[in-house]
N, C-alpha and C positions, 0 to 999 in steps of 0.2 A: 503493500500500500504506500510505498515511498518511492518517488522518482527523484534521482539526483542527476544534476547536469554536469557530469564529468567526474573522473576519479579524484581530482583535487578536492572536491567537496567532501568526499568520504574521509580524506586525510584531515581536513579542517574540523569535521565533526568529531574525529577521534581526539582532537586537541582541545575540545570545548571545555571552558571553565565557568562561563556565565551564560545564562539563558534568560532572555527578556520576552515577556508575553504581552500582547495586546489583550484587552478584556473581552469586548463584545465580539462574539463570533469565534473567539479563540478559546478562552477559558470558560465562557458561557456558551449556551446553545446557539446564540445569534438569531433567535426567533422571538424577539420581544413582542409583547402585545399591549395594546392600549388598555390600561387598568382604570384610569381615572382622568377626567378632564375638570380642571379647576379654573373657574372664570372669575375675574374681578369685575371690571367695568368695560363696556365698549362692545360686547358681542355675547350672544347666547352660546350655550355650551356646544351645540352642534355646529354653529357658524364658526366658532373659534377653531374647532377641530377641522372643519372643511377648509378654512383659509390656510391653516398651517400645513395641512396635507397637500393642498394645491401647490404651495411653494416648494414643499419637499420633494415634489416629483422630479426636480432637476438635480437632486443630490444623490450620490452613490453610497452614502452612509447607511449602515445596517438599520439604525434607528429610524432614519428617514423613510426607508423602504417599508419598515413595519408600520410606521404612522400612516403612510398612504394606504396600505392594505387594510388597516383598521378602519379608516374612514370609508373606504369602499365597501367593507363588510357591513357598515351601518347604513348603506344605501345613499350616501352623500355624493352629490355630483361635484366633481372637481373641475376647476378652471386652470388653464395653463398660465403660468406666471410670465411677467414681462420684466426685462432688465435684471435678471437674477445675479447676485454676487455672493459667492460662497468662499468661506475659509475652511478647508477640510478639517474635520474634527472639532470645529467650534460652532459653526452655524451658517445660516443662509438669510439673505434679505432680498426682497424683490417686490414688484407690484402685482397684486391680484385684484382684478375688477376695480382698479382705480385706488385701492387701499395699499399703503406701505406696510408690508408684513415682515416681521423680523422673528426668526426662529432659531433657537440654539441655547448656548450657555449664558449665565449671568454676565460673564466677562464680555461675551460677544454683544449682548444687548447694550451693555454700558458703552462699549466702543462705538455703537451705532446711535448713540445719543439718548438712550433710555436710562432712567434712574437706576444706577447700579446697586445702590444700597437697598432699594425696594426689591430688586430682582434677587439679590442674595438673601434677603429676609424671607421672601416667599419660598425659595429653595430650602432654606433651613427649616421653615415651618413644615414643609412637606416631608422633610427627613424625619422630623419628630412624629408626624402623623402616620407615615407609611413605612418607615424604616429606611435607613440610608442605602440599602442595597438596590433600591429602585432608581431607574434613570429618570431625570426630570428635564423635560424640554420646555423651556420658557418661551412665551409668545408675546410679541409686542405688536400693536396695531397703531399705525399713524404716529409713531414716536412715543407711545404710552404703553406701559406694561399692562397686558390684557388678561393674562392667566398662564396656566402651565398644563402640560400633559404628562401624566405619570405612566411610565412604561415598565413592565415587569419582564425580567429575563432571569433565568436560573443557571447555576453552574452545570457543566456537563456531568453526566453520570460517571464518566471514567476519570475524573480529576481527583477522586478520593485517593490519597496516598501517592499522588503523582510526584509531588515535590520530593518525597522521601526516595522514590525510585530514581529520580534524577541525581540526587546526592549519592545514591548507591553506585551509580556508574561514573562518579568522579566530578560532577558539577559542583562548584563551590558557592555560586551565587545565583539564586533564582528570584527574579523580580517581575513585577507587573508594571507596565507603562501604558497609560491610557489617558484619553481626553476627558474622562468622566470626573465628576466632583470628588474631592478628597474623601468625604464621608462614605460615599457609595463605593469607591474603590477600596478603601481600607476594610470595609465589611467583607467584601469578597476576598481580599487578600488574607485576612485573618482566617477565613473559612478554609482557604487553600493552603495556608502555612508558608507563604512566600517570605523571603528575607526582607524585601523592601517594596514599597508601593510608590511609584512616580505618577501622581495624579494631575489632572488639568493640564496635560501636555499637548501642545500643538505639534504638527509634524516636524517643524523646525526644532522644537525642544526635544523631541524624541531623538533626533540626530545628535544633540548635545549629550544626551544620556549614553548613547552608544559610544561616542568619542571618549567620554569620561571613563567608561569601563575599559576601553581599548588602551587607554593611557596607563592602566595599572597592570603591570606584568603578571601579577598573581591571578588576575581575573580574565586574562586573555587566553583563549580565543572566545569571541562573543557571538552568540547565536540569537537572532531576533525572529520571533514567530508572530505572524499577523495574517489578516485575511481581507483587509479593505484597502481602497485606493490611497487613503491617507497614511497607511503603513508602508507604502512602497519606498519612500526615501530611506527610511530606517532599515528596511530589508536590504536595500542596495548598499548602505554604509556598513552594515554588520559584516563580520568575517564570513558568516553563513546566514543567509536569509531563508527562512522556511515559511511557505505559504500554506494555509489551510484551503485547499482548492476543491473541496468536495462539491461546492455549489456551482462550479463552472469556472471557466477561464476568466481571470481578472487581470488588472494591471499588476497586482501583487504576485500572481502566479508567474507572469512574464518576467518580473524583476528578480524573483527569488532564485536561490541556488538549488533549492529542493522544494518539492511540492508533496503534501500529504493528500492522497487522492481518495482516502476513506475518511469517514467522519469520526475519527478517533484520535484524540490528542496524545494518547500513550505511545503512538508510533514515533514521537519525537525521541523518547527515551530509547526506543528500539534502534532508531537511526544512530544515535550517539554511541550506543553499545556496539553496534556493527562497526562503526568507525574505529572505536578503540580496539576491537578484535582484529580488524584489518591491519591497523598499524602494528599490533603485536606480531601478527603473522609475517608482515613485511620485515620487521626487525629480526625475527627468528631466521627468516630466509637469508638475510644479509649476513648475519653472524655465522650461520651454518655454512653458507657458501664460502665465506672468508676462511673459516676454520678448515674446511676440506681442502681449500687451495693451499693453505700453509702446510697441511699434512702431506699433500702430493708433492709440494716443493721440497719438503724435507726428504722424502723418499728419493726424489730425483737427484 
């Protein structure tokens, strides 16, 4: 269930010391559903969801796709947005039926001119009410915070004990790097037992995390695992990029050095184990070959 693009990838996997994971679609199932729509002022619940989903049609993010499917499942008619502007992993803004719609994180809404303190306060309140493990998509209409959409996703069934298995094959540092809020990311990180959580990371910041680990000799070689278009730069920067490609070909699959073609994350530990075994066999072959050559030379 693992495709590697060249023998050099197997060698790099055998040297792996750090593994970084994206969250949505990698450590979680990647099939979030609309759990709750919270409105403030400016739009009814269904209208808020419809406008947000209409805008998210242009985004390749897993949460955006789930939001669109959730709105369609409720029988809502979506309009195609105009002049969309997206920052991968942070949010989207555009015009829907003449209204300026902003969808994404509190930091993104603040950057687009919406009250950042109010956005963070709403997200914190929803954390207390629903649990930090839920994803919160904030929605602004015409420059004003209008509400939020709570998305529910759960960890994969095969992640239980996964970090221990990685450490058993020689990985020293297991971390999660995600664009999600810190509280939501830390809850998932605690459940999975990772060493560190890097939350609220843009694609550019994910690159910095990879570079920082590569700069530490004891944590090199670095493996990055992701499945979305915003993971592609980090996959390319890492010593080995692994894409979860079970849902079809994506930019991440094209960029990665290896692709997991079955929907099981434990194949990553298998790949690293195979890499270590391959390196061991190669070293044995070299030593045995040199030893036999010296013996033959001695007889000669």
